[in-house]
C-alpha positions in Angstrom: 56.6 18.3 -17.8 58.4 15.5 -17.1 56.5 15.6 -13.3 53.2 15.9 -15.4 53.9 13.0 -16.9 54.6 10.9 -13.7 51.9 11.7 -12.2 49.5 10.8 -15.2 51.3 7.4 -15.6 50.9 7.3 -11.6 47.0 7.8 -11.5 46.7 5.3 -14.6 48.5 2.6 -12.9 46.6 3.2 -9.7 43.0 2.8 -11.7 43.9 0.1 -13.4 45.3 -1.5 -10.5 42.1 -1.0 -8.4 39.8 -2.2 -11.5 39.6 -6.3 -10.2 39.0 -5.3 -7.1 35.8 -2.9 -8.0 34.4 -5.9 -10.3 35.4 -8.2 -7.3 33.4 -6.1 -4.8 31.0 -4.3 -6.8 29.6 -1.3 -4.7 25.8 -1.2 -4.4 24.0 1.7 -6.7 20.8 0.9 -5.2 17.2 0.6 -6.8 16.9 1.7 -10.4 13.8 4.0 -9.7 11.6 1.9 -12.2 12.0 -0.5 -9.6 11.8 1.4 -6.5 8.0 3.1 -8.0 6.8 -0.5 -9.3 5.4 -1.6 -6.0 3.6 2.1 -5.6 2.6 2.0 -9.3 1.0 -1.8 -8.3 -0.7 -0.3 -5.4 -2.4 2.4 -7.7 -3.8 0.4 -10.2 -5.6 -2.1 -7.4 -6.6 1.3 -5.5 -8.2 2.5 -8.9 -10.2 -1.0 -9.3 -11.4 -0.6 -6.2 -12.1 2.8 -6.1 -14.4 2.2 -9.3 -16.3 -1.1 -8.0 -17.1 0.9 -4.9 -19.0 4.0 -7.2 -20.8 1.1 -8.5 -19.5 0.5 -12.3 -19.3 -3.4 -11.7 -23.2 -2.9 -11.3 -23.6 -0.4 -14.1 -23.0 -1.9 -18.4 -22.4 2.2 -19.3 -19.5 2.2 -16.8 -17.5 -0.9 -17.5 -15.1 1.1 -19.9 -14.3 3.4 -16.9 -12.7 -0.6 -15.6 -10.9 -1.6 -18.7 -7.8 0.1 -18.3 -7.2 -1.6 -15.2 -7.7 -5.0 -15.9 -7.0 -7.5 -18.3 -10.6 -8.8 -18.5 -12.4 -8.5 -21.8 -15.8 -7.8 -20.2 -17.3 -7.4 -16.9 -17.3 -11.5 -15.3 -20.7 -12.7 -14.8 -21.5 -12.7 -11.2 -23.8 -14.2 -8.6 -23.7 -12.5 -5.8 -22.9 -8.7 -4.7 -20.8 -7.9 -1.5 -22.1 -4.5 0.2 -19.2 -2.7 1.9 -18.6 0.0 4.3 -15.1 0.8 3.2 -11.6 -0.8 1.9 -8.3 -0.9 2.7 -6.3 -1.8 0.0 -2.6 -2.9 1.6 0.8 -0.9 1.2 3.2 -3.6 0.2 2.6 -5.7 -3.2 4.1 -9.1 -3.1 6.1 -10.0 -5.9 6.3 -14.1 -6.9 6.8 -15.6 -10.2 6.6 -12.2 -12.2 3.5 -11.5 -10.8 2.1 -9.0 -8.5 -0.4 -9.8 -5.4 -2.3 -7.0 -3.9 -4.6 -7.7 -0.7 -7.6 -5.6 -0.1 -9.2 -5.7 3.0 -13.1 -5.3 3.0 -15.6 -4.2 5.8 -18.9 -6.4 4.5 -22.4 -5.1 4.9 -23.6 -7.6 3.7 -24.6 -10.1 0.7 -26.7 -9.7 -2.2 -27.0 -13.5 -3.9 -29.1 -12.6 -7.4 -31.5 -15.7 -6.5 -32.2 -15.3 -2.7 -32.1 -11.9 -1.8 -30.0 -9.5 0.9 -28.5 -11.1 4.0 -26.8 -8.6 6.5 -23.3 -9.3 7.8 -22.7 -8.7 11.6 -20.9 -5.6 12.7 -17.0 -5.8 11.8 -17.0 -8.4 9.0 -13.6 -8.0 7.3 -12.9 -10.4 3.9 -9.7 -10.3 2.3 -9.4 -10.4 -1.5 -6.5 -10.5 -3.1 -6.0 -9.4 -6.5 -3.1 -10.6 -9.0 -1.5 -7.7 -11.0 0.6 -9.4 -14.7 2.3 -7.3 -16.8 1.9 -7.6 -20.9 4.8 -5.9 -22.5 5.2 -4.0 -19.5 1.5 -2.7 -19.4 0.4 -3.6 -15.9 -3.2 -4.9 -14.8 -5.6 -7.2 -12.6 -5.1 -10.3 -14.3 -7.1 -12.0 -11.4 -9.1 -11.8 -8.4 -9.9 -14.5 -5.8 -13.3 -13.4 -5.5 -14.7 -12.5 -8.7 -17.9 -10.2 -7.2 -18.4 -6.9 -7.0 -17.9 -4.7 -3.9 -20.1 -1.4 -3.9 -20.9 1.2 -1.6 -24.2 1.0 0.5 -24.7 4.0 -1.8 -23.9 2.3 -5.3 -26.2 -0.7 -3.6 -29.0 1.2 -2.9 -29.0 3.2 -6.7 -28.8 -0.3 -8.1 -31.5 -1.8 -6.1 -33.9 1.4 -6.8 -33.3 1.1 -10.8 -34.1 -2.8 -10.6 -37.0 -1.5 -8.7 -38.2 0.3 -11.4 -37.5 -1.3 -14.3 -38.3 -5.0 -13.0 -41.9 -6.2 -14.2 -41.0 -10.2 -12.5 -43.4 -9.9 -9.1 -40.7 -11.8 -7.4 -37.8 -9.9 -8.6 -39.6 -6.8 -7.3 -40.1 -8.3 -4.0 -36.3 -9.6 -3.9 -35.0 -6.2 -4.8 -38.0 -4.2 -1.7 -36.3 -6.7 0.7 -32.8 -5.7 0.1 -33.4 -1.8 0.0 -35.3 -2.2 3.5 -32.7 -4.1 4.8 -29.8 -2.4 3.3 -31.2 1.5 4.8 -32.1 -0.2 8.3 -28.1 -0.4 8.4 -25.5 2.4 9.1 -23.1 2.8 6.4 -21.0 4.1 8.4 -17.8 2.3 7.9 -17.4 3.0 12.3 -20.9 1.5 13.2 -20.7 -1.1 15.4 
């Protein structure tokens, strides 16, 4: 019995003697699961927004409810221009600064449609970088800002929007702009790999 008591006292002494060392030299335990998965979650929010935008959700007022869960804006922001794209790439590493994440998206532009002057095709291989800011309110993360607020639909989504505008407008000048934009956009390849 005394040897068991001696062993337990020795174990207690060893534990108490090493406790200050552990406190002085903490052992890294790694990131918590929440910290290590946060960049992936942030990237997924921006990816979802880009997918919806690519499919034309920003051009269709009826589609706004599908965009609302990933942004803090209460309504679709006004825009004067539409940037038509063939594809986009979302950076894999969001940057954390001052409690906010920044995610860069690289858009391959086909052209831009100005609501006043019409469509202007871009030369091949033009890439536009847009930074999206993602912030949290009560631990819920959403996009709060973009350094380019214009929609970025695909060629197919833009062709549908233009066809709908041609069919619904009564204004002859506006109809001419839509028809000319349709002609120019149809002449462009929608392939992201077109030269």
